[in-house]
N, C-alpha and C positions, 0 to 999 in steps of 0.2 A: 617919861623918865621917873622912876621911883626914887625918893630921897628919904634919908633918915637923919635926924639930929642926934641929940644926946640921950634919948630915952632907951636905954638898954638894960638887960637884966643886972641885978646886983651881984655880979661875979667879977672876979679879977680877969681882965682881958688876957687871953692866951695862957691861962693856967693849964698846963698840959696834963695835969692830973684830973682835970675835968674832961669827961669823954667827948663832949661836943667840941671843945677847943682842940683836943688832941686830933680829932678827925679833921677839923677845919685847917689846922696847921699842916697835916699830912697832905691834904688836897692842895693847899696853896704852895707848899714846897715843891710838889710835883708839877703843878699846872699853872701856878701864878707867876707874876713877874713884878720885881721890885725895881722901879726906874728911878735913877738919880738925876734930878734937875739942877739948875744953877743955884748956888747958895744952899739953903736948907729946903729947897723945893724938891718934890718928888711925888711918887705915886705907887701904891700897891694895888695891883689889879689882877683879875683873872677873867678870861673870855672862854665861854663854853657854848655848846649847842643850846639854842633857845628852848628846846624841849626840857632842859634841865634847870631852867631859871629858878625853880623852887629852892634849890640849894643855895643860890645867891641870896634869896630872901632870908634864909636861915643865917647866912654869914652876916647880913646886914643887921638882923636881930641880935646877933651875938657881939656886935662891934659898938662900943660906947663912944664912937666918934662919928662925925658926919660922913656918910658914904652914899653912893648913888648906884643905880642899876639902869642901864640903857640897852637898847637892842639895835642891831644894824643888819643889813643884808649886803652880802658881798659875793664876788665870784671866786670860786676855789678851783683846784684841779679836778674836783669831783662833780661840782654843780655850779650853775650860774646864779642860783638863788639860795645861798646858804644863809640862814638866819641864826645869828648868835646873840648872846647876852653878855654884857660886861659889867662886873662889879668893880668899883674903884673907891679907894680911900686915900686921902692925901695927908692926913695927920702925921706930923713928924714923930710924935710919941708912938703912934701905932707902928710906923715904919721901923723905928728904932727897936721896938720890942721884937718884932718878927725877925729883924736882921740879927739881933743878938742871939735869938734862939736857933738860927741856922738857915735863913733864907738870904743869900747874898744878893747884892745889887748886880744887875746885868745878867749875862748868860750864866746859867747855874747847873745845867744838866749833869756835868761831871763833878760838881762840887757838893751837892747836897748829901746829907748824912743824917742818921737818926739823932734826935736831940740829945744833948749832954746833961740834961736835967731829968728829974723823974717825970715819966709820962705814961699815959695809958696806951700800952703797946698795941692791943688789937684795934683800938679806935684809930690810932695813928696809921696803922697799916691799912685799915679800911679806907681812909682818906687817900692814901697813895694809890690803892687799887682803883678807886672810883675815878681818879684822875688819869693814871697811867697803866692801869691793868685791864683785864677783861676776864669774864667768866660766862659760861653758857654751855653750848653743845658743839661738839665737833661735827664734821660732815658725816662721820660714821654713826653719830647718835650717842656719843659718850660725853659725860660731863667733863669740863676742863676748867682750869683756873690758872691765870697767867699774869706775870708782871714783866714789863719791858722797861729797862732803865739804863742810862749811860753811866750811872754812879756805881763805882765799885763798892763803896761803903753800904749803899742802900741794897744792892744785890746780895751782898754777904749777909747783911742783917736779915733780909727776907728768907734766905736759905736756912738760917738758924731758927728763925721764928717758925717756918713751916715744918721743920724737922721736929720741933717740940709738939706740934699739933698732930702731925701725920706719921712721924717716924721715918719719912722719906728723906734720904740724903741727896743733896744736890751740890755740885761744885761749880759755882758761877764762872762762866767763860764768855768772853766777848765773841759774838758771831763774826764771821768773816765779811759778810756783806755790809752791815751797818756799824760794826764795832760797838754794838750794844749788848747788854746782858738780857737774855730771855729765859725766865724760870717758869716752867709749865708743869702742872700737876693734873693728873687725869683720874677719872672714875672715883673711887671711894676717897682718895686723897683730896680731890677737888671738893667733894661733898663735905668733908670734915672742915676744910678751911672756910668754905662758904657759911656753914652753920655756925662756926666759931665767930666769924667776923660780923655777919649780918644778923645780930641777935635782936629780939623784939625791942622796939623803942629806940634803936640806935639811928643816928643821923646817917643818911646815905642818899645816893641817887635813886630815884624810883625804879628805873629800868634795871639797875644793877641788883637792887633788892629783889625785884621780880625774878631775875635770872637765878639768883642765889636760892630762892624758894623753889623754882622750877626744877633744878638739877637734883634736889633732894628726893624727887620721885623716881629716880633711876634705880633699878635693881639689877645686880650682876646676873646674867643668865647662868643656869646650872652647869652648862657645858663650857663656860669660860673660866679657864684656870687663872689663878692669881700668881703672877710672876714673883719669884722670891726676891728679896732685897739684893741690890747690887753689892758685891763685896769690893771694897776699895783696896787699891794697891798701897801698901805701906813701904817706907824706905827700906825696911828689912827684906820685903818681898823683892823689890827692885834690885837690891844688892845681890841677892841669891840668884835671880834671873840672869843678871849680867855675869856673875861668876860662872854659872853653868854654861851660858851661851847657847843652849839647846832647848827649844820649846818643848820637845817630847820629854826630856829628862826633868825639866822644870815643872811641867804639869804634874808629874808623879810626886815630886818633892813638895810642891806648894799646894797640891790638892785643887788644881784649876784645870780648865780644858786646854788642850794643845793650841787651839785657835786663839784663846785669850792670851796665852803666854807668847805666842808668835806676834800678835799685834802689839802687845806691850813692849816686847823686845825691839820691834821695828821703830816704835815711837821714841824709845830711849836712845837708840842709835842714831836717829835722824834729828834729834834735838826737839821733837814736838812736845816732849815732856822733859822736865829737868831731871838729870841723873842724880841719885842720892849722894850725899857727901860720904867719902870713904872713911 
């Protein structure tokens, strides 16, 4: 078991304008756990695959409080010999700091949100992606970049962040199976996000960094067309569609396809999307 005392860099712990702490906070917010014990006792910990133990040593280096790293082997739904590594810190001061920044005690998947203090956005998002996201290649051989989260605030923030980098617009919606948000970007959009987030010298998981570098080698074939950006329905569009009540007439007025107008009208009438205020 590796341990560290109070020999840490001369930096303010969890200063989120420091790129390493912004990354660390995002990672812990997504994959860590803040446990409340009796009295003032408690523990901040994160358990990950043992192959990624290097990042826990980085967390230990960045933490000016006593912390430990241990490994264990346990049975999971996927394997009988899963090796994991666990980093833990019990300091009340450390726990209070991360709690005030936005890591709640106990179950947190629905509650986490971007910090309300100034922070390094791309480093924070990279921490979230390393913990709860994925990037690499689809079965068809296309680059992809994806975040899965139960948090509405986090999914909304990620959609805005990705739009700034890629221009792609996403409206976060919970899926029907797990009631979580899944935001996925493909091809050039995935490449732009990976390049922006995994910049040289940034803290990250080795295999995620390798995937980010790998997908930069993809080139769109000459015969593969680029789909135009999706045109969002506005309240004005919805009101006109409902007023006309006819997909063919609405298509001519709104400059959309009849199929698009027919599907939107059906969703409005069945309550799958909220009708605009009159």
